[in-house]
C-alpha angles and dihedrals in degrees: 000000000000125000121196138190116207118224123185092268107020151015118252120205109229100173135015124183116177097186125092112263095192139049118269112224123207093221091056091048091054091050093056109107094227091057093049093047092052092052094042091051090071107118093216091053092047091053090050091052092048091052091049092052092046089052089055098249112164116251092241089058092046089051090051091050092050092049090051089051089059101258094132124226102349113199131209088253090056090054092048090052091050091052 
C-alpha cells in the first residue's frame, strides 16, 4: 500500500507498506490470466486439448477436463487460443 500527498509540482510518499493487507485466496489465484497462461502453455496439455477437439468433444467438456487437471478457471477465449 502506498499513500501519497500531492503538492503543486510533485507527489510525496507519506506511507509505504510492502506486506499484504488482505488474505490471498487460491480460487482468485487460479483465475488470474497469467496463472492460466502458464499452465495452459504446457505442451502435453496442449496436445491433449488438440486430441479432444479432433475427437469432437464439446468445448464445455474440454473446459471441465482442464479445470479438473488444475488449470484454474479456463475461459472460452482460452479454448479458442488453444485451437
